[in-house]
MITOR-297907 format. One record per residue (C-alpha): x, y negated, z negated; residue number from 1; residue in three letters. Coordinates in pm, 1 decimal, always signed. Each point is the difference from the previous one (the first is absolute). Example, Ala and Ser with C-alpha at 12.3 -4.5 7.8 and 13.67 -1.06 7.14 Angstrom:
+----------+----------+----------+------+------+
!        u !        v !        w ! resi ! resn !
+----------+----------+----------+------+------+
!  +1230.0 !   +450.0 !   -780.0 !    1 !  ALA !
!   +137.0 !   -344.0 !    +66.0 !    2 !  SER !
+----------+----------+----------+------+------+
// end
This chain:
+----------+----------+----------+------+------+
!        u !        v !        w ! resi ! resn !
+----------+----------+----------+------+------+
!  +8416.7 !   -276.6 !  -7447.5 !    1 !  MET !
!    +18.6 !    +20.5 !   -380.4 !    2 !  THR !
!    -70.2 !   +293.5 !   -225.4 !    3 !  ASN !
!   -197.6 !   -191.2 !   -259.3 !    4 !  ALA !
!   -136.9 !   +204.0 !   -287.8 !    5 !  VAL !
!   -381.0 !    -31.8 !     -5.4 !    6 !  PRO !
!   -166.2 !   -163.2 !   -298.2 !    7 !  LEU !
!   -189.0 !   +215.7 !   -246.8 !    8 !  ILE !
!   -182.6 !    -75.9 !   -322.7 !    9 !  THR !
!   +152.2 !    +60.7 !   -341.2 !   10 !  LEU !
!   -254.1 !   +269.1 !    -91.1 !   11 !  ASP !
!   +146.3 !   +226.7 !   +273.7 !   12 !  THR !
!   +367.3 !    -32.3 !   -103.0 !   13 !  LEU !
!   +156.6 !   +330.5 !   -108.6 !   14 !  LYS !
!   +134.0 !    +48.3 !   -354.0 !   15 !  VAL !
!   +365.7 !   -102.6 !    -19.5 !   16 !  GLY !
!    -17.1 !   -211.5 !   +316.8 !   17 !  ALA !
!    +90.7 !   -369.8 !    +15.3 !   18 !  SER !
!   -150.8 !   -275.2 !   +211.7 !   19 !  ALA !
!    -20.2 !   -374.7 !    +47.5 !   20 !  THR !
!   -321.6 !   -195.1 !    -56.6 !   21 !  VAL !
!   -119.3 !   -167.5 !   +320.2 !   22 !  VAL !
!   -346.3 !   -131.8 !    -89.3 !   23 !  HIS !
!   -268.2 !    +11.4 !   -270.5 !   24 !  VAL !
!   -353.9 !    -25.0 !   +134.4 !   25 !  SER !
!   -321.7 !    -70.7 !   -186.9 !   26 !  PRO !
!   -224.3 !   +301.6 !    -38.6 !   27 !  GLY !
!   -348.2 !    +43.3 !   +133.2 !   28 !  GLN !
!   -264.9 !    +43.0 !   -262.0 !   29 !  GLY !
!   -227.2 !   -159.5 !   -251.6 !   30 !  ALA !
!   +282.8 !   -109.8 !   -228.9 !   31 !  ASP !
!   +226.6 !   -295.6 !    +59.5 !   32 !  ASP !
!   +246.1 !   +154.3 !   +246.7 !   33 !  GLY !
!   +197.4 !   -322.1 !    +26.1 !   34 !  VAL !
!    +48.0 !     +3.1 !   -378.1 !   35 !  GLY !
!   +128.7 !   +357.6 !    +10.7 !   36 !  LEU !
!   +246.9 !    -82.5 !   +279.2 !   37 !  ALA !
!   +117.2 !   -301.8 !   -199.3 !   38 !  ARG !
!    +46.1 !   +213.6 !   -311.1 !   39 !  ARG !
!   +207.9 !   +254.8 !   +191.6 !   40 !  LEU !
!   +220.4 !   -281.1 !   +127.4 !   41 !  MET !
!    +37.8 !   -136.2 !   -354.5 !   42 !  GLU !
!   +122.1 !   +345.7 !   -105.7 !   43 !  LEU !
!   +274.4 !    -16.4 !   +263.1 !   44 !  GLY !
!   -153.4 !   +155.5 !   +311.2 !   45 !  PHE !
!   +119.4 !   -283.4 !   +225.0 !   46 !  VAL !
!   +128.8 !    +18.2 !   +358.8 !   47 !  PRO !
!   +363.7 !   +108.1 !    +11.4 !   48 !  GLY !
!     -2.1 !   +167.9 !   -343.3 !   49 !  GLU !
!   +145.4 !   +351.9 !    -23.1 !   50 !  LYS !
!   -222.5 !   +258.9 !   -165.5 !   51 !  ILE !
!    +19.3 !   +371.4 !    -79.9 !   52 !  ARG !
!   -269.5 !   +262.8 !    -57.6 !   53 !  MET !
!    +92.4 !   +172.0 !   -325.3 !   54 !  LEU !
!   -287.4 !   +238.0 !    -65.5 !   55 !  LYS !
!   -361.4 !    +87.3 !    +70.7 !   56 !  ARG !
!   -232.4 !    +99.8 !   -281.3 !   57 !  GLY !
!   -174.3 !   +334.3 !     -6.8 !   58 !  MET !
!   -267.8 !   +100.4 !    +82.0 !   59 !  PRO !
!   -109.2 !   -211.9 !   +295.5 !   60 !  GLY !
!   +324.9 !   -190.3 !    +42.5 !   61 !  GLY !
!    -95.9 !   -295.3 !   -221.1 !   62 !  GLU !
!   +143.5 !   -216.7 !   -139.4 !   63 !  PRO !
!   +305.6 !    -74.2 !   +212.3 !   64 !  LEU !
!   +318.6 !    -99.2 !   -185.4 !   65 !  ALA !
!   +178.0 !   -266.9 !   +206.0 !   66 !  ILE !
!   +335.1 !   -163.8 !    -76.7 !   67 !  LYS !
!    +24.6 !   -366.4 !   +101.4 !   68 !  VAL !
!   +328.1 !   -166.4 !    -91.1 !   69 !  GLY !
!    +70.9 !    +99.7 !   -362.3 !   70 !  ASN !
!   -366.5 !    +62.8 !    -82.2 !   71 !  SER !
!   -223.7 !   +304.2 !    +38.4 !   72 !  THR !
!   -372.9 !    -31.1 !    +63.5 !   73 !  PHE !
!   -287.7 !   +246.4 !    +17.9 !   74 !  ALA !
!   -236.5 !    -73.1 !   +287.2 !   75 !  LEU !
!   -321.1 !   +162.5 !   +111.1 !   76 !  ARG !
!     -1.1 !   +128.8 !   +356.9 !   77 !  ARG !
!   -240.2 !   -267.4 !   +123.8 !   78 !  PHE !
!   +230.3 !   -269.3 !   -141.7 !   79 !  GLU !
!   +307.5 !   +155.5 !   +164.3 !   80 !  ALA !
!   -190.3 !    +13.6 !   +331.2 !   81 !  ALA !
!     +1.6 !   -382.4 !     +7.2 !   82 !  LEU !
!   +381.2 !     -9.5 !    +23.0 !   83 !  VAL !
!   +146.9 !    +43.0 !   +351.6 !   84 !  SER !
!   +355.5 !   +130.0 !     -8.6 !   85 !  ILE !
!   +284.4 !    +97.5 !   +229.0 !   86 !  GLN !
!   +159.6 !   +328.3 !   -114.2 !   87 !  PRO !
!   +378.4 !    +25.7 !    -15.5 !   88 !  GLU !
+----------+----------+----------+------+------+
// end
């Protein structure tokens, strides 16, 4: 029996925590969800990539400041919810 850490979405990662990207899924909605998932992957949110939650904006917790490689990006919560991660 293994003690695998369950997958969560990036929007639920705590500030200061690190994780590994597992999957980016297209969103559900009127916009082009596949295009948004593709854009996130172009920014570096690809399976196996290490990421870190730097900060959450106030009030409401948006935007989220995420470090990917040597770059920092600001994502909205619904965008971060498309990224499945495995916390470290």
